[in-house]
C-alpha positions in Angstrom: 105.1 203.3 135.6 102.9 205.6 137.5 100.9 204.2 140.5 97.6 204.4 138.5 99.2 202.7 135.5 100.6 200.0 137.8 97.2 199.4 139.4 95.5 199.1 136.1 98.2 196.7 134.7 98.0 194.6 137.9 94.2 194.3 137.7 94.3 193.0 134.1 96.7 190.3 135.2 94.7 188.9 138.1 92.2 186.3 137.0 89.3 184.8 138.8 89.0 181.1 139.0 85.5 180.0 140.1 85.2 177.0 142.4 88.8 176.7 143.4 90.0 175.3 145.7 86.5 174.3 146.5 82.9 175.0 145.3 81.7 178.5 146.2 85.2 180.0 146.4 86.5 182.5 143.8 90.3 182.1 143.6 92.3 185.2 142.7 95.1 183.8 140.4 98.2 186.0 140.4 100.3 183.8 138.1 99.7 186.1 135.1 100.9 189.1 137.1 104.0 187.2 138.2 104.7 186.3 134.6 104.8 189.9 133.5 108.3 191.1 134.5 107.4 194.8 134.3 104.2 194.5 136.4 105.9 192.1 138.9 108.9 194.5 139.3 106.4 197.4 139.7 104.6 195.6 142.5 107.9 194.8 144.3 109.0 198.4 143.9 105.7 199.7 145.3 106.0 197.6 148.4 109.6 198.7 149.0 108.6 202.3 148.4 105.7 202.1 150.9 107.8 200.8 153.7 111.1 202.6 152.9 114.6 201.2 152.7 116.4 200.7 155.9 113.2 200.0 157.9 113.2 196.2 157.7 115.7 193.6 158.8 113.9 190.5 157.6 111.0 189.8 155.2 108.8 186.9 156.1 107.0 185.2 153.2 103.9 183.0 153.8 103.7 179.7 151.9 103.4 179.4 149.0 102.7 182.4 146.7 103.9 184.8 149.4 107.4 183.3 149.0 107.7 184.6 145.5 106.9 188.2 146.3 108.7 188.2 149.7 112.0 187.0 148.3 112.1 189.7 145.7 111.1 192.3 148.3 113.8 191.1 150.7 116.4 191.4 148.0 115.4 195.0 147.3 115.5 195.9 151.0 118.9 194.2 151.5 117.2 192.1 154.1 117.0 188.4 154.9 114.1 186.3 153.7 112.4 183.9 156.1 109.8 181.3 154.9 106.7 180.7 157.0 105.5 177.2 156.1 102.7 174.8 156.5 103.1 172.2 159.3 105.8 169.6 158.9 107.8 171.4 156.1 110.6 173.0 158.1 113.5 170.7 159.2 114.5 172.4 162.5 112.7 173.3 165.8 109.7 175.5 165.1 107.1 177.7 166.6 103.5 176.9 165.5 100.4 179.0 165.2 96.9 177.7 164.1 94.4 179.9 162.3 91.2 179.9 160.4 90.9 180.5 156.7 87.8 181.6 154.8 87.2 178.0 153.9 89.0 175.9 156.6 91.7 175.8 159.2 95.5 175.6 158.9 98.8 175.7 160.8 101.8 178.0 160.1 105.3 177.4 161.3 108.6 179.3 161.5 112.0 178.2 162.7 112.6 179.2 166.3 115.9 180.9 165.3 114.5 182.7 162.2 114.5 186.1 163.8 116.6 187.7 166.5 115.1 189.7 169.4 114.3 193.2 168.2 114.6 192.6 164.5 112.1 194.5 162.3 110.1 192.1 160.2 107.8 192.8 157.2 105.3 190.1 156.5 104.5 189.6 152.8 101.7 187.5 151.3 99.7 187.4 148.1 96.2 187.9 149.5 94.7 189.4 152.7 91.3 187.8 153.2 90.1 187.1 156.8 93.4 188.1 158.4 93.9 184.6 159.9 97.1 183.8 158.0 98.8 187.2 158.6 97.6 187.1 162.2 99.3 183.8 162.7 102.5 185.1 161.1 102.5 188.1 163.4 102.1 185.8 166.4 105.1 183.7 165.2 107.2 186.8 164.7 106.4 188.1 168.2 107.1 184.7 169.8 110.7 184.9 168.6 111.2 188.3 170.2 111.2 190.2 166.9 108.8 193.0 165.9 106.3 192.8 163.1 106.5 196.3 161.5 104.0 195.8 158.8 102.3 193.6 156.2 102.2 194.0 152.5 100.0 192.0 150.1 99.2 192.1 146.4 95.5 192.1 146.9 93.0 192.5 149.7 89.5 191.0 149.8 87.9 193.8 151.8 84.5 192.2 152.4 86.2 189.5 154.5 87.4 192.1 157.1 91.0 190.9 157.5 92.4 194.4 158.0 90.3 194.9 161.1 92.0 191.9 162.8 95.4 193.5 162.2 94.7 197.0 163.6 98.1 197.3 165.3 99.9 196.7 162.1 100.7 198.8 159.0 98.7 196.9 156.5 99.5 197.8 152.9 97.7 196.3 149.9 98.3 197.1 146.2 94.8 196.1 145.0 91.5 195.9 146.8 88.5 193.8 145.8 
């Protein structure tokens, strides 16, 4: 599938849900995209192609929809997968980072031993909005001594300016809204 065909196919499989998770928010639902094996595989391949094989030691996926994409990306890289979770979900010692969402505040955690010093980490999530979530993920990676080499997302909400908060990172999005 060509990049233009992939983009068109992805766009038809992202649906807007008005008023979710709260009034005034338009939620970008990616579940139809994930359900289409050809489009999902194309999205994973596009992320791997952008960053290049051999450039990543671990892929960090942000809870919850980021897990789905990140695990598949890690498999294709031959890299480990590391979950970054909401507070209280990881069973061992963690690092914690707080951040602001477009409609609230949250906390992200990672196991203290998730990465080794110097490891190259790609952060993967479903959506880049304000940059708060990815910024917190970058902070967590750096606290372990590893190096965040980039971030890939399925879609970017450009009006919310998240990319500007991540100016020292290779930010890659497959769709922009």
